[in-house]
N, C-alpha and C positions, 0 to 999 in steps of 0.2 A: 679328434675322436669324441663322440658324445658320451656323457657320463651315464653309467648304468642306472636304471631306475630301481628304487627299492621294491622289495617284494610286495609291500603294502599297496603300491600303485597298481601293480599287476592284479593283485587280489581285488582291488576296488573296481578295476575295469572288467574283470571276469565276472564278479558277482552282480554288477549293475547292468551289463550289456549282453549277457549270455541268455540263451533260451532257458525257460523255467526248468525243463527236465531234459537231460541228455543221456542217451544210451551209447556207450563206447566200450572199448576193450583196453584193459591195462594188464600187461604181462600175460595176455591170453585169456584173462578172466573178464567176462561181461560185467560191466559195472553201470549202475544208474547214478547219475550225478544231478543234484538239484542245487546249482550254484547260489541262487539267492537265499536258499535256506541252509547253505553250508552243509549239505547232506551228501554222503557218498555211501552207496549200498553195493557190495560185491555179491553178485547173484550166483546161484548154484547152477544156472543154465540160462540159455537165451529165453526160454519160456518164463522162467522165474523173473528175469529182468523186465520183460514186457508186462508181466502180471503186476509187478511192483510199480512200474511206471504208470500203468493204467489206473491202479488204485489211487496213487498219489494225484494224478491228473484229475480223476473223477472227484476226489475230495475237494480239490480247488474249484472244480466246476460246480459242485453242490453248494459251495460258498459263493457262487456267482463271480468267480475270479477267472478272467480269461487267461489261458496258459498255452504255451507252445511246447511241443515234444519233438526233439531232434534225434533222429536215428543216424548216427555217424557211421555205423557199420552194418552190412547186410547180416541178417539173422536167420537161423534155421529154427522154425517154429513148428510145433505139432498141433497147437490149439489156436482157436480164434479168440481175439480180445476186443473188448468194446471200450471206446473212448467217447466221452460226452461230446457229441457233434455241435452242441450249442456254444460251448466255451473253449473247445480245444482246437489247436492248430497243429497237425502232425506233418512233419517234414522228414523225408528220407525213404529208405528201402525197408519194407516190411514183408518179406516173402512168406506166404502161406500157401502151401500146395502149389508151388511154382508160379503163383500169381502175386505180383507186387500190389498191395492194396494201400493206397494213400487217401486219407480223408481229411479234407479241410473244412472247417465249419465256423460259422459265425451266427449270431442270432438272426432270426427271420425278420426282426425289425430293420436290420441293415440290409436285408434281402440279399445276403451273400452266403446262403447255405449251399456249399459246394461239395459234392461227393463224386469221386470218380475212381476208376480202376486203372492200374498201370500194369500192363502185360510185359513180360520179359521176352525179348527177341534175341536171346543168347547173351551170355555174359551178365554183368551186374548193372548194365545201363538200360533203364526202362524207357518204354514209349508211353506217353500220356495220351489216353483216349477218353472221349466223352467228357471233356472238361467244360465247365460252364462257370465263367467268372463275371460277376456283375458288380457295379457300384452305382447305386442310384443317388448317392450323396455327392453329386458334382454338378457343375453347370458349365456348359460349353457355349461360347459365343452368346452370353447373356446380354441383351441390349441394355444400354444405359442412356437415358435421355440427355439431350444437349443441355449443358448448364447444371446437371445434377452433381451434387457433392456427396451423395450417399445412395445406397441401394439396399432395400429391405429384401431379405431372402426368406421365404417360407418353405419349410421342409415338407415333403410328401408324407412322412411318417413321424410320429412323436417318439423322441428318444427317451431313455430312462434317466439320463443325467446330462449335464453340460460339460463333461470331461472329454472334450474333443478339440481338435485344432483345425483351423481353416487357412488354406493357402490360396492367395488370389493373385492373378496376373492380369492387370488392366492392359488394354490395347492402346493406351496413350500414356504419355510421360507424366506420372503422378505418384505421390506417396499413397500408401493405402494402409488401413488398419481396421480391426474388427471391434465392434461394441455390441452390447445388448444380446449376448449369447443366451438362448433359452433352449428348452427341449423341442421347440417347434420352429426355431429359426434364429437369425442373427442379422446384423446390419454391417454392410461394407461401406467404409468411409473413404473419401478421396480428398487429398490435399489440394489438388487442382481440379476444377470442375470439368466435366466431360466437354469435349470440343463441339464446335458448331456441327450440326448434323448428327450428333450423338456418337456413341462408340460401343465397345463391348468389353466384357470381362470373362475370364475363365476362373472357376473356383473349384476346390475339391476339399473334402473333409477327411480327416484321419482320426481314428479312435485309439 
């Protein structure tokens, strides 16, 4: 039998790996939880909860902090609410006048501004329509010349910082690592040179 983990371990996992803002229900009361800030707000109504979450999310957005808002329960709202689409990622069911509206947003620099509407076809399970998902920061089957031990990658847009990760899959047997990260590109290095005739790599960036 495995030994039970202390509460501190669960707290650390919860605070470090949860969404920034969660709307849930505790004992029938709608509550807003911000795990990383150790904040819990018991709302007077569903509208009050979303208003509180919206204000908190927008404060983070105004500080240019990317944040996610998770709606764990369906809500009954009478008003419309605005979340900063540049820095917010909303996930879940947000019924307003029988229409589930989900907005996902990232900066236009990443070219991933996504806005779509989710319509209810009965029950609480929505249908997603008009979804448009893009990721321009990736390379599929990028050619690598024979004998090359590195590949310089130039980005099509300038980033605001270098706080990103790059994952690379070479199509030959080699170790791989990244150097020279800048706001305009990076270099992929290979422990084993590309084979005769050249080869290819796939790469993708995460922010």
